[in-house]
Structure formats: C-alpha cells, structure tokens
N, C-alpha and C positions, 0 to 999 in steps of 0.2 A: 918846134912850138904848134898844137893844132885849134883852130879857130874854135874849134869848140870849148877851150878855156876862156875865150876872149867874150862868153856871154854873159850878158847880164840882165836875162831875164829868167835864169834858171841859177837858185841859190843852194838843191839839194836836190838828191833823188826822192823825199819823198814829194816836194815842191813839181819837182816835174809830171810825177803819177798824178796828184791831184788836178790835172788838164783833163786826162781820161778817165781817171774816177767821175769825176761832173758828166762826164759825156753817157760812161756809162748808164749814170743814173740818172739822165732823163732820156734814155731812150735810143740811143743814139749806136752806133752799129761802132765799134773801135776795132773791129777784125778783117779790115779789106785787103794787109799783108797775110796775116793766115790764110781769109780763102783763097787769095790768086796762088799764093803756097803750094797748099793743094789741093789747086782745081793742077796749078801745070806738073805736081809730079805724079801723080794720077794720068794725065795729056800722055809724058812722057815712061809710062809705064813700071813709072817704081811705089810697090803695094806700098798695106801698113808694115813702120818701121825704117822707112823710107829717112835719109840722112841728111838733117839742116844743121848747115853752120848759121847763125844768127851775129853778124858781122857791125858791132857799135850797135851791140844789143841793150845798150842802156840799163831802164831798171827792170828788161828782161818779157816788158807787155808782148811782144808777137812771141818771145823762145816759150812762154807759160801755156799761150795759146794755144800752141803745135805744139806741146810734151800733153796738152789736156787731149787731141784729136790723134793720139797716138803716135807720132812721125819723133823717130830719136834726136833729137835736138841741142846744142850746145851752144855757151854761148862767150862771147868774148866781146869788151868793151877795155877803154883806155881809164874811166873813168874811174876811181877806186871807189866813191858815194857814190856811182849809178848801179856800179857792181854789190856794195851793198846792198842796197835795195833790195835787189835780183835777189840773191841770196836769201834775205827776208822774207822775200814774197815765194819762196821754191826752192829751199834750201836739197830739197834730194836731183838738182839738175846739174850739172857741169857749168861752175862760168869761169873766165878765165880772162885776167889781166892781162891787156899785152896791146902794142900800136899794129894795126894792121899795115903797118909797112915791113915786117918781117916777125908778129909771132908766127910759132911752130904750134902747132893743134894737136900735131905726130900722129895727126891719121889725116883722109879725106873723105868729104861728102859728096852728096848728089847732087844738090843744092844749097849753095849761099843768099842769103837774103842779107839786103841794106839798105833795111827802113829810116825813116825820120832822118833822109838827108844827109847824111853819112858822107858819103864823097866831097860834099861840100864843108864838111865840117874839118874834116882831113888835114893838115900841115898844109900850108903853099906847095905849089911844085911835086909835091907826093902823091898823086893820086894815079900815076903808072905805073910806079912800084906797088903802090894798094893792090893795083889787078892784078899784078903780073905775082903776089904774093899769095892773094887771095885763089887766083886761078891756080898756083901750084897743089893746094888744099883741095881741088875739083876727082872726083872722078874720071872715068872716061865719058867723056861726052854731056861731063858735067853741066848744070845751071847757074848763074851769076841770075840774078834778080836785083835792081834794085834804082830806087825812087829820090828824086831831088828836084828841088829848085833850080832852073834855070838860071846864069847871070854868069857865078863866078869860076860854072865851068860849062860848055859847049856839048849838047849833042856833038860835033864835029869831033871834039877835042875826046869828049870819054869815050864814042866809037874807034876812034886813032891808039888811045891805051889800050883799048880793047884789046882792036886787033893783034896790036903791037905784042900782048900776052895772048893770044893763039887763042880768042875770042871771037864767035861770028853773028853778028845780031841774029834775033832769032825772031823777036815781036815786041813792039811800045807802045804805048797808050798813054791816055792820059792823067786816070787815075786808077789806083790800085782796084778797082769796081773796073778794068775793062774798056772806058768809055774811047770813046778813039782818040788818039791826037793829032792834035790838029794847030802845032804851033805856037800850044800854050806858052808859059811860062814853067810848067812842073812835066815831068816824064816820069812814067815809068819804063825801064829797058828789061828786057831781059837778051844775054846772049850763053851761046853754049861753048864747051870748049873742043876745038876743032883739033888742035895742036899744043905741042908742049914748047911753049919759046926759049928759045935759047938764052 
C-alpha cells in the first residue's frame, strides 16, 4: 500500500484542491512545476505538442496547466478520488488510474514529471521499481523531473535507483523555481534516459 493512503490531512480531491485555490486567490504562483517543465522542454528542443506524463497527477493541477500551454499531457494516479476531481476539472484530458510500479500507458513521453512529493508517497521499497517503470515510458533521451522532501528517500538512494533504471542526473535544484540546491530538505531532480535498463 502506498504511503499516500496513510495521510490524514487530505480527505478528498476537493479538499486537496482547496489549498491551491486559496493560494491562487491570494495572488501566489501555483505553477512553478509547469513553468520548469515548459522551460526544460524548450531547452531540450521540444516544441509545441511535446508529450508529458504527469505521474502521480492527483487532482490534475500540473497537467491542466500544461495542457493550457499546448503541451500534450496524460495524467496517471492511484487514488480514484483524486482522479475523479481531475476528470471533473478537465474532462477532455486523458486520465488513467494505476500504480506507478506497473502502470502501462502504452506510449512514450518526452518528459515525465512527478510533483507533489510523489516519490515519498509510493509504497516503501518500490522506489526503484517506480523509476524503472517510468523510464520505460520515456522516449530516447527523455527526461524525468521529480521534486520531493528528503528523509524517507535520500538523494543518494534516488540517484542510485535512477542509475539502475538507465537514467543520468542532468540537473538539481532546491525549488521548482530553480534556486540552487544547498543540502536542504527538499530537492527537484532532473534525470535523462541514457540507456535502457535490462
């Protein structure tokens, strides 16, 4: 069972969304993840229509913003209530229920984004399996971008799992706004597919 199921501070998809709605209403930017995804796609030569998998998409905040920017996006999440909220907000997008360990989307993507601490909410001990499965969904030289709080999963272990999946570290920041990483308790990591894991 994923660690997400153990959370007690989120009771529904609408409940989860309310925090972001309040932040946006207060004038705060809530699209740092989409900003960085857009920048990276352009930096790596992917124009309009580039493909992104929002892995652990939750209620679809990131995916919906990427779609608004004309990026071809698909969302996948294990939580049916979160997906129901995503589908209600954006019924024209493609949403899939599945475990990141073994979900098969039947296609490959230019970039996979895992925002919202996805990697520390997967079932304990499955982190390597998740990265291997996500790497299988990448186009050649595709990118995986993940941000998460450190503790349950260290950067050393994350990089080790990524390397075993055929991924090479291509960038690391302390925030989605690309502030320099300085050994803090949160990191955003960019890895690129350089080989196919056996």
